[in-house]
Each structure stands twice: as structure tokens, then as C-alpha cells.
C-alpha positions, 0 to 999 in steps of 0.5 A, spaced: 712 718 867 715 725 866 709 729 865 708 737 864 702 740 867 698 746 866 693 749 871 689 755 868 684 760 871 680 763 865 675 768 867 669 770 861 664 775 862 657 774 858 659 768 853 656 761 851 663 757 850 660 750 849 653 749 847 649 743 849 643 739 844 638 745 846 643 751 845 644 752 852 651 753 855 654 746 858 654 745 865 655 740 871 654 739 878 660 739 882 661 739 890 653 740 890 653 746 886 651 747 879 657 749 875 659 752 868 662 747 864 666 746 857 667 739 854 674 737 853 673 735 846 671 742 845 677 745 848 681 740 845 679 742 838 681 750 839 688 748 842 689 744 836 687 749 831 691 754 835 697 750 834 696 749 827 696 757 827 702 757 831 706 752 827 703 749 821 709 745 819 709 741 825 701 741 826 698 739 820 693 734 821 686 734 819 680 730 821 676 728 815 672 723 811 674 726 804 681 723 804 681 721 796 683 728 794 689 728 799 691 721 797 691 724 789 695 730 791 700 725 795 700 720 789 702 726 784 707 729 788 710 722 788 710 721 780 704 717 780 703 714 773 699 719 769 692 717 769 692 713 775 692 718 781 684 717 782 684 709 781 690 708 786 687 714 791 680 710 791 684 704 792 688 706 798 682 710 801 678 704 801 684 700 805 685 706 810 678 707 811 673 703 807 670 707 801 663 710 802 659 709 796 654 714 798 659 720 799 664 721 793 671 721 795 670 720 802 670 714 807 665 711 812 669 714 818 673 720 820 680 720 819 686 724 823 692 724 818 697 729 816 700 730 809 706 727 810 703 721 812 699 721 806 705 722 802 709 716 806 703 711 804 703 713 797 710 712 796 710 705 799 704 704 794 708 706 788 714 703 790 711 696 790 715 691 785 711 690 779 705 695 781 703 696 774 702 689 772 699 686 778 692 684 778 686 687 782 687 682 788 695 683 789 694 691 787 689 691 793 694 687 798 699 692 796 694 698 798 693 694 805 700 694 806 702 701 804 697 703 809 701 701 815 707 704 813 706 711 817 707 707 823 713 711 826 716 713 819 722 718 820 719 722 814 713 724 818 715 731 821 708 734 821 704 730 825 705 732 832 698 733 833 696 726 831 701 724 837 698 729 842 691 728 841 691 721 838 688 717 833 682 712 833 681 707 828 676 702 830 677 698 824 684 698 824 688 698 830 695 698 826 693 705 825 691 707 832 695 712 836 695 713 843 694 721 845 700 723 849 695 729 851 690 729 857 685 734 858 679 735 863 673 738 862 673 745 864 669 747 870 667 754 873 670 755 880 664 757 883 656 756 882 653 759 876 646 760 873 644 760 866 641 767 864 637 768 858 638 774 853 631 776 849 633 780 843 630 783 837 632 784 830 629 790 826 627 790 819 630 796 816 626 796 810 619 794 813 613 799 810 612 805 815 605 802 817 608 795 819 608 794 827 613 789 831 620 787 830 622 783 824 625 777 828 625 776 836 628 770 840 632 768 846 639 765 847 642 763 853 649 765 856 653 765 863 659 768 866 664 764 869 671 763 872 674 756 869 679 752 872 682 748 866 687 742 867 691 739 861 697 734 862 702 732 857 706 725 858 713 727 855 715 720 856 710 717 851 710 723 846 718 721 846 717 714 844 718 710 838 711 710 836 710 718 837 716 723 836 722 719 837 724 721 830 724 728 832 731 732 834 731 735 841 730 742 838 724 739 834 721 736 840 722 742 844 718 746 838 712 742 839 712 742 846 712 750 846 707 750 841 703 746 845 703 750 851 702 756 848 696 754 844 693 751 850 694 757 854 691 762 848 686 758 845 678 759 846 673 755 843 669 759 837 662 759 839 658 766 838 665 769 837 662 775 833 656 776 838 659 775 845 667 776 843 669 771 849 677 772 847 679 773 854 686 770 856 688 766 862 688 770 869 693 765 872 697 759 869 701 754 874 706 750 869 710 744 872 714 738 870 714 732 875 715 725 875 709 721 877 702 721 875 698 727 873 694 730 878 688 735 877 687 740 882 680 741 881 678 739 888 681 746 890 674 748 888 669 742 891 667 748 896 665 753 891 669 759 891 665 765 894 666 772 891 665 777 897 665 783 892 672 781 890 670 777 884 672 770 883 679 770 880 683 772 886 679 767 891 680 762 885 688 763 885 688 763 892 684 756 893 688 753 887 695 755 890 693 752 897 691 746 894 697 745 890 701 746 897 697 741 900 698 736 895 706 737 896 706 737 903 701 731 904 703 727 898 710 729 897 709 731 890 715 735 888 716 739 881 722 739 877 720 746 875 715 750 876 713 757 873 707 761 874 703 767 869 703 773 871 709 772 875 713 771 869 711 773 862 709 768 856 715 767 853 719 766 860 714 761 862 714 757 855 722 757 855 723 755 862 718 749 862 721 747 855 728 747 858 726 741 862 722 737 857 
């Protein structure tokens, strides 16, 4: 396996990047110490949204139950017979995800599709021979056949996110896509305790004789330096079920956008009240042959600040672990780049030249 790996150290002051069911920052025990944690699912969404911002032509898929309107639009783009768009869209939606009788225009499960994929399905359906004269049973069969047309279709050029993040469709394995991206939960490199912020809100127009605050409350937060590990299976991403129909240049653009999104993305929780927009202090990027390997055990013994903060000792621990892995297990890199030794552009271009 040819794998691209990103080892990221990212420090956040007062923040609550990922909340649990009671609104507290997520946590985990590791090395016998309580750590701050951000789930892989949380950061994956942030990466996916950032990738769309960077290149919406390659990363255009959306996860939604409301696919009927999108299918209607695709059918119109493919010159569907006038007045048939809604009928056919409902038929195709039911074939793809089982129509939800309680939610108009929706299916029963979340689906992750791109606009090009809906267009390919619409085109395959509309080009069914004698469609206008088919009975209900044969029309439904045509819809069932059309839904499978997205698999490795050369016309799908906007679903890089589906190939990287994967698609799970429990009711129809033919639509499933194994994600080429691999994401670990982010954990703090050091012991972390959750703190509580007591706050009040003032009623601006309360009567002069009123007393007390208009509202009082509490919320929980922490501060932490996180280790994040992300890997991309380049061989899987290049195969015929994923982006095998992309040119080398298109493939490099996908990987470049993914690297940048992985580095720059930040979960949006409490983004206006805590402003947790802190880019990484350190990124180690490699391309290797072999299995993906996290360096989280560099922090199994929690890093200690000793009055110098957590970033510097975390970088030292990570680099020592990386050198240990090279010496002990013979891991060698095709290329290795580090931020801040080089800037973002040189980092991404250097890795991109070897994908």
C-alpha cells in the first residue's frame, strides 16, 4: 500500500471543539491520564467542508435524505419529458434509498452523492429504451438499473469526497464505496482537565428597580495541544472503483486539496464565542509503502509543560518516536516534509509530486 500520512500537532486555547451528550468537551483515558479528544467523525466533516471550499468542482458531494429535488434538477438537465420530472425523481429516489412516506422529498437514510452522480443516474434512466411506454413494473426496474450506473462512471468528476470519505448504503451494497481516507480521533498530548465557565447575560431594557441578571448559565471548556493522525491510501484512491478515471493532474489536485483541508480545517463548535481558529504548530507529512502507522504512542506518557508550554515538548516527543519507528522497524519514506521547516505551498507540492 502506498500511503500518504499527516502527523499534526495543533494547540487550542479556551475551546470546546467537540461536545458530548451533556455539552462537555469530549475526553478519553490514554496512558492512565485524562485527555481532551475530538472524534474522527467531527474532524472529518470539517475537512470535507474545507475541501469543498478549496475546490468545489472536485469535492461537491452532500450528505442528505432530501434527494428528490436534486434528482428533479438532474432530470431537467438531461431533458426529461416535461411534466415527468417529479414522478421520475420519486421513482429514482425510492430505488436509491427507499422513499420516506413521513418526509416529503426524502428517503429513509442519509445518502452521500454528488451532482454528477445524480446526473449519471438520470441519464441512464432517461435513455431506457421505450421508457414512455413502459408499465409501472418495467419503469421501476429501469430505475433500479439506473441507480447502479454511478459505479466508476467516467462522467463523475465531482465526487472525490465520496472516494476519500466513503459511502455506506446498508440496503444496497452495490452503491457502497470504501473510503480511501483514514482518520484517528484527535487526543491531547498531555493531561487535560475540563473547566467550567460561569456567565451572565444582561437585560438591556429591564426596569430600573429590577435586580439580578437576565440570564445565568455555565458551559464547559478546556485547552489542549492535540495530536492528529490522518492517512490516505493512494493505491485505493487510484483504482477503478474510485478515481481511476481521473487524469494525473486531476488526481494531484484532489490530493493537494485534501492535504490543505486536513491541515487548515477546524471543527466549528462555538466558533463565535471561543474563536478556536488556530492552525497547526507542526505537521509531519510522509509518503511510504506499507501499512499506515500512528505515532500516538509518542504521548502514551503525557507530555509535561515544565513552564515551556506543550507544543515544544510534543514536537520533540513526536520526532523521537518517528526516528524510533524508522530505526526499530525499518520504516522509510519516499518523501518527508515538515511544517514549519517549509511553508504550506512547498509542503503540499513536495508531497503532491510523489502521489
